[in-house]
VOBA-1610 file (N, C-alpha, C; in pm, whole numbers, padded with zeros to 5 digits, always signed):
BEGIN
Met-01144-01161+01162Met-01231-01143+01019Met-01268-01020+00989Lys-01284-00930+01102Lys-01367-00781+01030Lys-01255-00698+01019Ile-01124-00701+01058Ile-01023-00594+01099Ile-00944-00633+00973Phe-00914-00793+00963Phe-00859-00859+00828Phe-00904-00858+00729Ser-01009-00980+00700Ser-01057-01022+00577Ser-01138-00915+00557Ser-01231-00893+00624Ser-01337-00792+00552Ser-01295-00656+00514Gly-01202-00597+00600Gly-01064-00489+00563Gly-01020-00500+00480Phe-00958-00620+00405Phe-00885-00634+00297Phe-00953-00634+00186Tyr-01096-00667+00171Tyr-01187-00659+00068Tyr-01233-00521+00058Arg-01259-00442+00150Arg-01302-00317+00142Arg-01169-00208+00067Met-01068-00244+00118Met-00952-00165+00094Met-00901-00187-00050His-00911-00304-00115His-00891-00318-00224His-00996-00368-00347Ser-01115-00326-00297Ser-01226-00327-00368Ser-01208-00291-00540Gly-01137-00190-00538Gly-01145-00133-00651Gly-01039-00260-00759Met-00915-00265-00711Met-00848-00380-00789Met-00938-00516-00785Leu-01002-00562-00707Leu-01088-00690-00715Leu-01185-00668-00822Ile-01265-00570-00799Ile-01357-00577-00920Ile-01327-00530-01052Phe-01184-00478-01076Phe-01116-00463-01205Phe-01073-00587-01250Leu-01030-00682-01145Leu-01005-00825-01207Leu-01051-00926-01229Phe-01179-00925-01146Phe-01234-01023-01140Phe-01370-00987-01244Gly-01386-00864-01250Gly-01513-00838-01283Gly-01505-00785-01445Thr-01380-00710-01459Thr-01370-00659-01578Thr-01291-00763-01660Ile-01209-00834-01633Ile-01129-00912-01701Ile-01219-01038-01710Leu-01242-01123-01605Leu-01346-01206-01639Leu-01479-01206-01709Cys-01526-01118-01707Cys-01648-01076-01811Cys-01619-01037-01935Tyr-01503-00968-01936Tyr-01450-00970-02092Tyr-01399-01089-02150Cys-01400-01195-02081Cys-01344-01348-02137Cys-01484-01424-02187Phe-01594-01377-02067Phe-01708-01506-02096Phe-01807-01407-02160Phe-01820-01283-02155Phe-01953-01202-02185Phe-01886-01105-02290Ile-01785-01100-02368Ile-01772-01018-02433Ile-01847-01032-02574Asn-01893-00923-02622Asn-01995-00935-02752Asn-01873-00910-02881Thr-01903-01007-02990Thr-01810-00976-03100Thr-01871-00911-03211Leu-01757-00825-03299Leu-01800-00799-03402Leu-01846-00884-03478Gly-01988-00887-03540Gly-01993-00981-03690Gly-02096-01098-03609Ser-02140-01167-03687Ser-02210-01311-03635Ser-02117-01400-03624Val-02139-01475-03482Val-02019-01593-03471Val-02118-01689-03423Pro-02083-01827-03467Pro-02193-01939-03427Pro-02172-01965-03256Ile-02294-02017-03196Ile-02305-02016-03057Ile-02184-02128-03032Trp-02214-02231-03117Trp-02080-02317-03076Trp-01959-02280-03076Ala-01907-02188-03165Ala-01773-02159-03153Ala-01710-02066-03049Phe-01860-01955-03012Phe-01832-01858-02882Phe-01842-01954-02756Thr-01910-02084-02736Thr-01918-02163-02639Thr-01751-02230-02633Val-01710-02270-02716Val-01593-02345-02730Val-01452-02257-02724Trp-01456-02141-02745Trp-01366-02023-02712Trp-01376-01986-02555Asn-01483-01983-02485Asn-01499-01943-02366Asn-01415-02074-02313Leu-01461-02194-02335Leu-01428-02292-02249Leu-01286-02321-02256Met-01216-02310-02370Met-01081-02324-02404Met-01007-02190-02317Ile-01070-02089-02254Ile-01019-01998-02172Ile-00978-02086-02050Thr-01056-02153-01986Thr-01033-02222-01876Thr-00941-02344-01906Leu-00978-02401-01989Leu-00914-02517-02040Leu-00744-02508-02024Ser-00697-02394-02096Ser-00588-02352-02118Ser-00533-02316-01984Leu-00607-02286-01846Leu-00555-02291-01739Leu-00499-02434-01673Val-00584-02525-01721Val-00554-02655-01639Val-00504-02732-01744Ser-00427-02684-01865Ser-00379-02784-01949Ser-00218-02744-01970Ser-00227-02580-01980Ser-00082-02546-02004Ser-00022-02527-01925Pro+00124-02545-01904Pro+00206-02530-01805Pro+00236-02345-01784Val+00260-02329-01890Val+00289-02157-01953Val+00174-02095-01873Ile+00029-02116-01914Ile-00075-02021-01827Ile-00099-02057-01675Met-00057-02161-01639Met-00052-02229-01488Met+00027-02124-01443Gly+00186-02110-01506Gly+00268-02016-01475Gly+00247-01887-01409Phe+00169-01819-01515Phe+00105-01690-01482Phe+00041-01709-01391Phe-00089-01775-01396Phe-00152-01771-01271Phe-00083-01785-01132Cys+00001-01886-01170Cys+00059-01892-01018Cys+00119-01779-00954Leu+00201-01703-01065Leu+00262-01553-01030Leu+00158-01460-01007Ala+00023-01447-01087Ala-00062-01341-01003Ala-00118-01378-00871Ala-00109-01555-00851Ala-00179-01559-00724Ala-00071-01554-00623Phe+00064-01553-00655Phe+00149-01481-00531Phe+00171-01346-00539Ile+00168-01280-00614Ile+00148-01129-00614Ile+00034-01105-00516Tyr-00111-01132-00521Tyr-00215-01108-00471Tyr-00165-01174-00290Thr-00105-01267-00301Thr-00069-01324-00168Thr+00009-01213-00124Ile+00100-01153-00163Ile+00199-01046-00111Ile+00118-00906-00089Lys+00035-00907-00174Lys-00052-00766-00121Lys-00157-00834+00015Ser-00172-00946+00020Ser-00230-01001+00168Ser-00144-00944+00282Trp-00034-01019+00257Trp+00059-00986+00353Trp+00112-00835+00396Gln+00087-00764+00283Gln+00143-00653+00322Gln+00027-00568+00422Tyr-00117-00598+00341Tyr-00241-00559+00439Tyr-00251-00591+00592Val-00232-00708+00617Val-00233-00760+00720Val-00142-00716+00813Thr+00015-00730+00798Thr+00091-00658+00863Thr+00081-00500+00879Thr+00033-00427+00788Thr+00005-00285+00802Thr-00086-00270+00906Gln-00227-00350+00894Gln-00320-00328+01021Gln-00293-00370+01192Leu-00157-00482+01159Leu-00112-00560+01297Leu-00028-00398+01344Met+00007-00344+01293Met+00119-00220+01309Met+00066-00109+01327Ala-00081-00102+01292Ala-00173+00021+01351Ala-00201+00030+01495Lys-00207+00201+01528Lys-00203+00208+01687Lys-00343+00155+01730Asn-00445+00150+01624Asn-00562+00131+01708Asn-00580-00017+01711Asn-00509-00101+01679Asn-00498-00237+01673Asn-00396-00275+01745Glu-00341-00243+01844Glu-00242-00295+01944Glu-00304-00362+02005Phe-00443-00380+02056Phe-00487-00470+02155Phe-00485-00607+02111Leu-00465-00621+01940Leu-00431-00754+01917Leu-00352-00832+01955Tyr-00207-00781+01999Tyr-00105-00823+02027Tyr-00096-00913+02154His-00204-00852+02256His-00274-00923+02368His-00338-01011+02338Ser-00492-00979+02282Ser-00595-01086+02284Ser-00546-01231+02176Ile-00474-01194+02085Ile-00425-01322+01983Ile-00343-01388+02046Ser-00249-01316+02118Ser-00127-01415+02183Ser-00149-01472+02311Ser-00268-01475+02360Ser-00384-01536+02489Ser-00394-01655+02454Phe-00406-01711+02310Phe-00470-01870+02260Phe-00328-01916+02214Gly-00321-02034+02234Gly-00232-02135+02185Gly-00172-02107+02051Lys-00050-02165+02019Lys+00020-02181+01860Lys-00085-02249+01791Trp-00129-02343+01832Trp-00239-02404+01732Trp-00365-02357+01719Gln-00405-02288+01794Gln-00543-02224+01759Gln-00507-02097+01697Gln-00402-02042+01730Gln-00365-01884+01652Gln-00345-01941+01474Phe-00268-02062+01476Phe-00276-02111+01344Phe-00397-02112+01265Lys-00492-02188+01313Lys-00598-02230+01265Lys-00682-02110+01242Ser-00668-02004+01341Ser-00768-01860+01301Ser-00685-01800+01192Trp-00542-01780+01198Trp-00504-01739+01061Trp-00528-01771+00930Phe-00535-01926+00931Phe-00569-01988+00842Phe-00719-01993+00795Tyr-00792-01961+00876Tyr-00946-01926+00829Tyr-00942-01785+00745Val-00881-01684+00824Val-00887-01537+00777Val-00826-01546+00650Gln-00672-01614+00603Gln-00632-01647+00461Gln-00715-01696+00372Phe-00779-01797+00422Phe-00856-01854+00307Phe-00973-01750+00286Asn-01007-01705+00354Asn-01156-01600+00307Asn-01090-01484+00236Ile-00948-01452+00286Ile-00881-01328+00169Ile-00885-01418+00024Phe-00853-01543+00023Phe-00825-01599-00103Phe-00925-01662-00178Phe-01067-01647-00121Phe-01197-01705-00169Phe-01198-01700-00294Pro-01191-01542-00376Pro-01221-01535-00496Pro-01136-01618-00596Leu-01008-01643-00561Leu-00898-01751-00645Leu-00925-01873-00581Ile-00983-01923-00508Ile-01052-02049-00450Ile-01164-02100-00538Ile-01281-01998-00554Ile-01336-02047-00656Ile-01340-02075-00797Tyr-01226-01986-00845Tyr-01212-01994-00966Tyr-01128-02122-00987Val-01026-02160-00873Val-00976-02297-00902Val-01062-02387-00894Leu-01179-02422-00815Leu-01264-02500-00796Leu-01303-02500-00956Phe-01356-02388-00995Phe-01419-02408-01132Phe-01344-02448-01265Ala-01202-02439-01232Ala-01113-02496-01320Ala-01066-02631-01309Ile-01108-02635-01175Ile-01063-02829-01151Ile-01166-02885-01216Ile-01302-02854-01196Ile-01418-02937-01240Ile-01404-02946-01389Ile-01361-02835-01436Ile-01366-02846-01607Ile-01252-02913-01646Gly-01125-02908-01558Gly-01019-03012-01607Gly-01019-03144-01578Phe-01101-03188-01476Phe-01118-03344-01468Phe-01249-03362-01554Asn-01347-03309-01618Asn-01452-03320-01702Asn-01351-03379-01847Phe-01251-03317-01860Phe-01168-03325-02027Phe-01031-03422-01983Gly-01005-03469-01846Gly-00905-03547-01843Gly-00779-03506-01823His-00787-03356-01735His-00635-03284-01712His-00669-03325-01565Tyr-00540-03369-01500Tyr-00556-03438-01374Tyr-00432-03347-01305Leu-00329-03343-01331Leu-00212-03299-01294Leu-00192-03167-01260Ile-00212-03128-01340Ile-00233-02945-01330Ile-00312-02871-01235Pro-00452-02919-01261Pro-00556-02900-01158Pro-00489-02915-01012Val-00488-03039-00989Val-00436-03078-00852Val-00313-03005-00804Ala-00222-02971-00900Ala-00102-02905-00857Ala-00151-02705-00821Ile-00222-02686-00883Ile-00272-02529-00881Ile-00343-02558-00750Leu-00410-02646-00684Leu-00509-02657-00555Leu-00388-02636-00453Leu-00296-02759-00488Leu-00190-02772-00362Leu-00132-02620-00353Tyr-00098-02576-00441Tyr-00010-02456-00441Tyr-00098-02346-00379Ile-00224-02361-00401Ile-00320-02231-00321Ile-00318-02266-00173Leu-00307-02408-00152Leu-00284-02428-00025Leu-00196-02403+00048Ala-00089-02426-00015Ala+00059-02412+00048Ala+00065-02224+00060Leu+00004-02174-00023Leu+00022-02019+00039Leu-00072-01992+00107Ile-00163-02023+00130Ile-00235-02025+00255Ile-00194-02098+00360Ile-00121-02184+00380Ile-00048-02205+00505Ile+00068-02141+00521Val+00159-02116+00429Val+00260-02037+00453Val+00194-01882+00517Ser+00115-01811+00454Ser+00073-01685+00511Ser-00001-01701+00650Ala-00057-01841+00680Ala-00097-01833+00815Ala+00045-01843+00928Trp+00142-01912+00880Trp+00279-01910+00920Trp+00329-01767+00961Ile+00348-01699+00867Ile+00366-01582+00856Ile+00317-01482+00963Tyr+00198-01461+00961Tyr+00098-01404+01057Tyr+00107-01462+01203Leu+00125-01571+01216Leu+00145-01632+01361Leu+00285-01579+01428Ile+00388-01591+01356Ile+00484-01506+01405Ile+00495-01372+01389Arg+00431-01297+01309Arg+00427-01147+01324Arg+00324-01123+01437Ser+00249-01155+01472Ser+00155-01133+01573Ser+00212-01168+01721Asn+00308-01250+01738Asn+00379-01267+01837Asn+00515-01217+01903Arg+00545-01121+01780Arg+00657-01016+01767Arg+00614-00892+01831Leu+00663-00858+01942Leu+00651-00724+01989Leu+00729-00620+01906Met+00652-00514+01879Met+00703-00410+01771Met+00801-00323+01826Asp+00917-00329+01763Asp+01029-00207+01841Asp+01014-00045+01763Ile+00989+00050+01813Ile+00968+00163+01775Ile+01082+00231+01722Asp+01182+00171+01819Asp+01310+00254+01776Asp+01387+00205+01660Arg+01352+00079+01612Arg+01420+00006+01524Arg+01402+00120+01382Gln+01543+00106+01321Gln+01546+00176+01173Gln+01590+00067+01085Thr+01533+00121+00957Thr+01543+00046+00834Thr+01703+00059+00767Val+01782-00050+00726Val+01881-00053+00658Val+01899+00124+00584Leu+01821+00116+00500Leu+01838+00236+00418Leu+01823+00376+00489Ile+01720+00400+00601Ile+01735+00517+00680Ile+01911+00556+00738Arg+01955+00416+00768Arg+02091+00441+00862Arg+02143+00477+00764Leu+02149+00429+00620Leu+02253+00467+00528Leu+02265+00623+00471Leu+02130+00652+00465Leu+02101+00767+00415Leu+02073+00904+00496Arg+02059+00861+00648Arg+01992+00993+00738Arg+02097+01086+00690Asn+02264+01082+00669Asn+02296+01204+00689Asn+02330+01242+00537Trp+02262+01213+00453Trp+02224+01250+00277Trp+02161+01388+00319Asn+02200+01490+00223Asn+02117+01577+00184Asn+01996+01533+00120Lys+01883+01564+00117Lys+01781+01486+00025Lys+01695+01570-00028Pro+01710+01617-00137Pro+01617+01695-00225Pro+01458+01696-00213Phe+01420+01813-00229Phe+01261+01790-00190Phe+01182+01713-00286Phe+01208+01751-00397Phe+01128+01651-00489Phe+01153+01500-00519Leu+01238+01473-00452Leu+01308+01318-00448Leu+01232+01242-00309Leu+01168+01293-00224Leu+01148+01248-00072Leu+01060+01122-00103Tyr+00970+01126-00180Tyr+00883+01022-00219Tyr+00940+00898-00247Thr+01083+00895-00331Thr+01162+00806-00414Thr+01195+00756-00272Phe+01246+00798-00161Phe+01335+00758-00059Phe+01202+00696+00015Phe+01062+00736+00028Phe+00969+00699+00108Phe+00951+00549+00032Val+00936+00559-00108Val+00903+00408-00166Val+01010+00286-00124Phe+01139+00343-00137Phe+01240+00248-00113Phe+01265+00203+00076Asp+01188+00294+00130Asp+01166+00256+00270Asp+01047+00194+00327Lys+00929+00243+00271Lys+00820+00159+00322Lys+00752+00148+00221Leu+00747+00149+00065Leu+00681+00028-00015Leu+00753-00005-00109Lys+00875-00122-00043Lys+00948-00161-00130Lys+00877-00312-00199Ile+00759-00356-00131Ile+00686-00443-00209Ile+00606-00411-00294Thr+00523-00297-00284Thr+00471-00260-00362Thr+00524-00188-00515Tyr+00668-00149-00482Tyr+00787-00119-00595Tyr+00805-00262-00655Leu+00836-00375-00604Leu+00852-00457-00653Leu+00761-00539-00731Ile+00639-00500-00674Ile+00525-00570-00736Ile+00522-00487-00898Thr+00510-00377-00896Thr+00479-00300-00992Thr+00587-00350-01103Lys+00745-00362-01056Lys+00827-00393-01134Lys+00794-00511-01210Ser+00752-00615-01167Ser+00721-00765-01186Ser+00583-00734-01311Ile+00500-00649-01250Ile+00398-00673-01364Ile+00441-00595-01510Ser+00527-00474-01487Ser+00589-00391-01589Ser+00672-00503-01680Trp+00755-00566-01633Trp+00833-00662-01688Trp+00742-00762-01777Ala+00640-00839-01700Ala+00601-00924-01759Ala+00500-00842-01875Leu+00454-00714-01862Leu+00368-00701-01962Leu+00457-00664-02083Ile+00586-00643-02052Ile+00705-00617-02194Ile+00718-00759-02261Val+00714-00851-02190Val+00738-00973-02247Val+00621-01039-02306Gly+00494-01028-02234Gly+00398-01052-02271Gly+00343-01001-02401Val+00367-00839-02448Val+00311-00737-02543Val+00398-00792-02649Phe+00506-00800-02660Phe+00560-00844-02757Phe+00606-00991-02822Ala+00575-01098-02691Ala+00526-01236-02758Ala+00410-01245-02792Val+00293-01160-02763Val+00132-01173-02847Val+00124-01105-02984Phe+00201-00986-02975Phe+00197-00911-03094Phe+00321-00926-03181Ser+00392-01055-03157Ser+00512-01064-03252Ser+00481-01101-03392Asp+00394-01098-03474Asp+00344-01093-03618Asp+00275-01005-03641Ile+00263-00915-03561Ile+00178-00778-03632Ile+00261-00723-03750Lys+00210-00670-03859Lys+00269-00600-03964Lys+00334-00466-03920Asp+00284-00375-03834Asp+00306-00255-03789Asp+00364-00240-03659Arg+00489-00295-03707Arg+00584-00294-03586Arg+00613-00176-03461Ser+00566-00057-03518Ser+00589+00094-03491Ser+00445+00052-03341Ala+00338+00007-03369Ala+00265-00004-03258Ala+00264-00064-03161Val+00363-00172-03182Val+00391-00239-03050Val+00458-00166-02963Pro+00571-00109-02938Pro+00611-00023-02823Pro+00565+00099-02787Asn+00480+00140-02877Asn+00380+00242-02809Asn+00296+00194-02728Leu+00231+00066-02774Leu+00141-00011-02662Leu+00217-00049-02542Val+00347-00109-02549Val+00416-00120-02435Val+00431+00001-02350Val+00451+00109-02404Val+00455+00241-02335Val+00312+00262-02242Leu+00216+00217-02313Leu+00106+00245-02241Leu+00070+00161-02139Met+00102+00046-02174Met+00098-00056-02022Met+00177-00063-01946Ile+00323+00013-01948Ile+00406+00022-01850Ile+00370+00141-01758Val+00306+00281-01819Val+00264+00375-01746Val+00154+00354-01651Thr+00030+00252-01718Thr-00084+00191-01641Thr-00046+00125-01537Ala+00072+00039-01533Ala+00119-00042-01427Ala+00171+00013-01319His+00208+00143-01324His+00272+00242-01264His+00147+00323-01162Thr+00027+00294-01207Thr-00081+00390-01184Thr-00093+00383-01000Leu-00046+00260-00908Leu-00067+00276-00787Leu+00053+00366-00737Leu+00155+00355-00790Leu+00268+00438-00766Leu+00253+00575-00758Ile+00199+00636-00881Ile+00145+00753-00900Ile+00055+00791-00818Tyr-00079+00677-00757Tyr-00149+00762-00681Tyr-00071+00754-00516Ser-00003+00657-00498Ser+00049+00670-00342Ser+00142+00791-00369Glu+00219+00820-00466Glu+00281+00977-00458Glu+00203+01088-00435Phe+00090+01082-00510Phe-00053+01191-00430Phe-00069+01187-00334Arg-00072+01087-00294Arg-00125+01072-00130Arg-00034+01102-00024Phe+00084+01075-00060Phe+00240+01100+00037Phe+00229+01234+00028Asn+00225+01327-00067Asn+00200+01462-00064Asn+00101+01554-00003Glu+00009+01483+00001Glu-00103+01523+00082Glu-00117+01504+00202Lys-00085+01401+00221Lys-00046+01334+00392Lys+00086+01413+00460Tyr+00163+01408+00380Tyr+00306+01438+00461Tyr+00361+01573+00415Leu+00317+01617+00312Leu+00397+01732+00244Leu+00302+01863+00212Tyr+00181+01819+00270Tyr+00051+01942+00221Tyr+00090+02104+00238Phe+00195+02114+00357Phe+00280+02258+00393Phe+00327+02293+00276Ser+00388+02212+00183Ser+00485+02277+00099Ser+00410+02360-00020Arg+00273+02364-00037Arg+00223+02438-00109Arg+00226+02615-00057Asn+00297+02593+00026Asn+00330+02724+00075Asn+00481+02800+00065Phe+00544+02686+00014Phe+00709+02705-00028Phe+00702+02826-00168Pro+00821+02880-00177Pro+00816+02969-00279Pro+00853+02882-00430Tyr+00792+02786-00451Tyr+00808+02706-00569Tyr+00694+02784-00693Ser+00714+02791-00814Ser+00631+02832-00899Ser+00534+02719-00950Ile+00441+02728-01023Ile+00326+02614-01050Ile+00392+02547-01144Ser+00500+02566-01218Ser+00564+02502-01315Ser+00653+02436-01286Lys+00721+02430-01168Lys+00848+02371-01104Lys+00768+02285-01020Gln+00664+02299-00943Gln+00547+02196-00872Gln+00502+02116-00977Phe+00484+02157-01100Phe+00410+02050-01171Phe+00498+01931-01235Leu+00648+02001-01260Leu+00700+01896-01341Leu+00819+01838-01222Gly+00813+01870-01090Gly+00878+01823-00993Gly+00886+01668-00962Ser+00731+01630-00979Ser+00735+01511-00948Ser+00770+01390-01050Phe+00789+01457-01153Phe+00856+01384-01277Phe+00980+01315-01251Leu+01044+01394-01166Leu+01180+01348-01114Leu+01178+01207-01046Asn+01090+01190-00953Asn+01056+01074-00882Asn+01026+00944-00962His+00914+00983-01035His+00895+00851-01152His+01022+00858-01242Ala+01083+00951-01277Ala+01180+00907-01378Ala+01296+00817-01317Ile+01339+00841-01192Ile+01402+00717-01127Ile+01332+00608-01076Leu+01193+00603-01027Leu+01119+00508-01003Leu+01111+00409-01144Met+01090+00454-01255Met+01115+00404-01385Met+01221+00372-01445Leu+01341+00363-01348Leu+01460+00384-01455Leu+01511+00280-01503Pro+01468+00145-01488Pro+01514+00024-01535Pro+01441+00020-01669Glu+01287+00068-01705Glu+01222+00073-01804Glu+01301+00171-01911Leu+01299+00266-01859Leu+01363+00396-01946Leu+01509+00335-01975Leu+01620+00275-01924Leu+01716+00215-01993Leu+01690+00122-02065Trp+01587+00071-02067Trp+01571-00058-02144Trp+01534-00010-02306Phe+01463+00091-02263Phe+01378+00165-02403Phe+01509+00199-02487Ile+01577+00279-02401Ile+01726+00345-02444Ile+01808+00229-02531Gly+01807+00127-02461Gly+01907+00029-02513Gly+01843-00032-02655Asn+01728-00035-02624Asn+01666-00131-02748Asn+01600-00051-02877Phe+01570+00077-02844Phe+01541+00151-02950Phe+01660+00276-02993Gly+01722+00303-02924Gly+01811+00384-02930Gly+01760+00521-02944Ile+01793+00587-03080Ile+01755+00727-03095Ile+01573+00747-03100His+01537+00650-03160His+01388+00655-03171His+01321+00637-03020Ser+01378+00582-02915Ser+01352+00608-02792Ser+01263+00717-02737Thr+01315+00836-02797Thr+01304+00986-02737Thr+01138+01018-02774Asn+01091+00957-02880Asn+00953+00951-02901Asn+00897+00886-02803Leu+00889+00760-02779Leu+00830+00678-02655Leu+00861+00731-02563Leu+00956+00790-02506Leu+00996+00833-02372Leu+00899+00952-02365Leu+00898+01064-02442Leu+00772+01168-02459Leu+00634+01106-02452Gln+00606+00999-02485Gln+00451+00957-02451Gln+00445+00882-02336Ala+00536+00837-02303Ala+00520+00797-02181Ala+00501+00900-02069Phe+00572+01013-02065Phe+00585+01141-02001Phe+00458+01180-01992Ser+00407+01210-02114Ser+00269+01287-02120Ser+00171+01206-02058Ile+00156+01075-02074Ile+00056+00971-02004Ile+00066+00979-01855Leu+00178+00982-01816Leu+00205+00959-01688Leu+00142+01095-01616Ile+00182+01204-01663Ile+00186+01364-01580Ile+00017+01367-01612Leu-00061+01314-01720Leu-00190+01326-01702Leu-00264+01275-01608Phe-00229+01127-01616Phe-00280+01047-01508Phe-00242+01095-01353Arg-00141+01197-01322Arg-00118+01235-01181Arg-00170+01377-01158Ser-00186+01457-01280Ser-00282+01580-01255Ser-00438+01541-01262Leu-00512+01438-01298Leu-00605+01405-01273Leu-00649+01403-01140Leu-00547+01318-01050Leu-00564+01310-00882Leu-00600+01490-00811Tyr-00552+01576-00860Tyr-00559+01713-00802Tyr-00690+01745-00848Trp-00769+01684-00943Trp-00946+01725-00978Trp-01008+01609-00873Ile-00970+01474-00896Ile-01033+01403-00860Ile-01035+01358-00677Gly-00911+01376-00631Gly-00870+01370-00526Gly-00826+01229-00471Leu-00881+01167-00347Leu-00802+01081-00325Leu-00927+00960-00326Asn-01028+00981-00399Asn-01115+00905-00438Asn-01061+00788-00535Ile-01041+00705-00510Ile-00966+00558-00580Ile-01034+00508-00679Lys-01176+00472-00628Lys-01259+00453-00740Lys-01274+00520-00850Asn-01316+00663-00871Asn-01318+00726-00952Asn-01207+00770-01023Tyr-01079+00755-00960Tyr-00954+00747-01038Tyr-00945+00652-01122Leu-00939+00512-01106Leu-00941+00408-01173Leu-01068+00430-01267Ile-01163+00467-01276Ile-01246+00443-01381Ile-01194+00577-01473Trp-01152+00689-01450Trp-01083+00765-01543Trp-00939+00693-01603Ile-00875+00630-01541Ile-00749+00599-01587Ile-00817+00452-01700Phe-00919+00389-01656Phe-00972+00289-01780Phe-01024+00377-01898Val-01090+00492-01874Val-01132+00562-02016Val-01010+00625-02081Leu-00870+00691-02008Leu-00772+00711-02093Leu-00714+00635-02169Phe-00708+00506-02107Phe-00628+00376-02138Phe-00695+00362-02266Asn-00819+00345-02292Asn-00896+00318-02405Asn-00864+00395-02503Ile-00875+00551-02482Ile-00852+00651-02583Ile-00678+00648-02615Val-00584+00621-02525Val-00459+00621-02608Val-00433+00478-02669Phe-00509+00403-02632Phe-00514+00262-02716Phe-00581+00302-02869Leu-00691+00393-02889Leu-00727+00408-03004Leu-00629+00496-03072Ile-00569+00593-02994Ile-00482+00672-03070Ile-00347+00585-03126Ile-00323+00469-03080Ile-00214+00404-03106Ile-00282+00355-03250Leu-00387+00294-03229Leu-00438+00203-03349Leu-00472+00297-03451Tyr-00465+00402-03449Tyr-00508+00518-03577Tyr-00393+00562-03608Arg-00255+00527-03543Arg-00099+00582-03528Arg-00109+00750-03572Ile-00183+00805-03472Ile-00143+00937-03440Ile-00100+00962-03323Thr-00001+00895-03283Thr+00049+00905-03122Thr+00144+01047-03091Trp+00159+01109-03231Trp+00264+01235-03218Trp+00140+01363-03117Leu+00011+01318-03124Leu-00071+01399-03067Leu-00058+01402-02896Leu+00015+01301-02876Leu-00018+01259-02693Leu+00089+01365-02644Pro+00226+01391-02684Pro+00272+01492-02581Pro+00212+01651-02583Pro+00185+01689-02662Pro+00136+01825-02686Pro-00018+01805-02623Val-00092+01735-02663Val-00220+01767-02618Val-00271+01661-02430Phe-00164+01606-02411Phe-00169+01535-02291Phe-00121+01636-02181Val+00000+01688-02230Val+00093+01776-02131Val+00014+01876-02127Ser-00056+01967-02216Ser-00133+02076-02175Ser-00279+02041-02118Met-00311+01944-02141Met-00417+01881-02053Met-00395+01889-01905Ala-00287+01810-01895Ala-00237+01813-01750Ala-00191+01945-01689Tyr-00124+02030-01755Tyr-00094+02164-01694Tyr-00231+02235-01654Phe-00331+02251-01720Phe-00470+02300-01753Phe-00508+02246-01620Val-00521+02106-01609Val-00594+02079-01518Val-00510+02103-01337Phe-00380+02071-01365Phe-00291+02105-01250Phe-00293+02239-01204Gln-00305+02339-01265Gln-00316+02462-01232Gln-00448+02517-01187Lys-00599+02466-01233Lys-00707+02501-01197Lys-00718+02464-01062Asn-00648+02317-01040Asn-00687+02246-00895Asn-00578+02232-00788Tyr-00466+02259-00798Tyr-00349+02266-00757Tyr-00362+02323-00600Leu-00458+02433-00564Leu-00487+02471-00449Leu-00593+02475-00385Asn-00666+02363-00457Asn-00787+02273-00405Asn-00769+02242-00269Lys-00885+02306-00167Lys-00834+02267-00018Lys-00930+02144+00020Asn-00999+02066-00105Asn-01077+01950-00050Asn-01001+01845-00077Leu-00907+01854-00114Leu-00823+01706-00162Leu-00809+01586-00084Ile-00772+01645+00054Ile-00764+01540+00146Ile-00877+01499+00201Asp-01023+01561+00193Asp-01110+01487+00242Asp-01167+01389+00104
//
């Protein structure tokens, strides 16, 4: 419990606070502009939960979010099992019978799922009170199935010895290739962060579909693509943070290489251009020549998000706070239709922050 369940909450505290704090508090405690009757405000808040237990579409989105949350838990538990300081677990866990191991892993995953379970039980109570039975029971069975599958995966993984000489297919295929320095993180993502990359792509495409569906009747059609750009770049925040962490952990010595500040500043863009290639092709295919402005906006937002890390360091909580602030600033810029300011202003700010903090010796701390 201390290593896996409690450790999961410590590592993902920022994500959980944002998800269950910001989103739910926004839904239930948002202050409206103007006077809204109490009965209307109560009905609206109740409809948010009722939509989960009465709408198959909303249930599908909830199940997708629960599955992504499950994958994150799989990734964390597997990483902890592979950690050197946790090798004793292979001996202590396997000393129990398989059924006892399964029950223990079930309990661990149940605790990891505790926020989801609380919300599902709350939705079930609301649904039963209003005569919705099928979808609430289906959601509960789905969560239970995810816990059982997770426990089974952990059981198999904890009884399998580590093969330190095993190489992935990607490494075997590309080990003889010349690898450009500024693309090392891309190879690292496709080798070690495949799940993170797939989750990011899923969120990115869900946002594209969702934004165009929600704002399909908006009069100013030019604002929707700009909003999609902001959503996509924000969805890649974890990959941006991971790229900075990769450079600080494995390539810190590269600051002694004879690369100019400008080349170091723009070098990381090549990584993200390849990682975001599906979205780039989608923009070009759908907006043609007009995609140039959108891609410039995406680049300016992305490069500022990354440059902030040289000032903030690896403090993920402070970084998420700044991402939240910048997200709202860009959102206001889109509303006021002055997006032409983003490339010159954001790129200039990003270069200034990068240049001032590039040689900061305290980033690893």
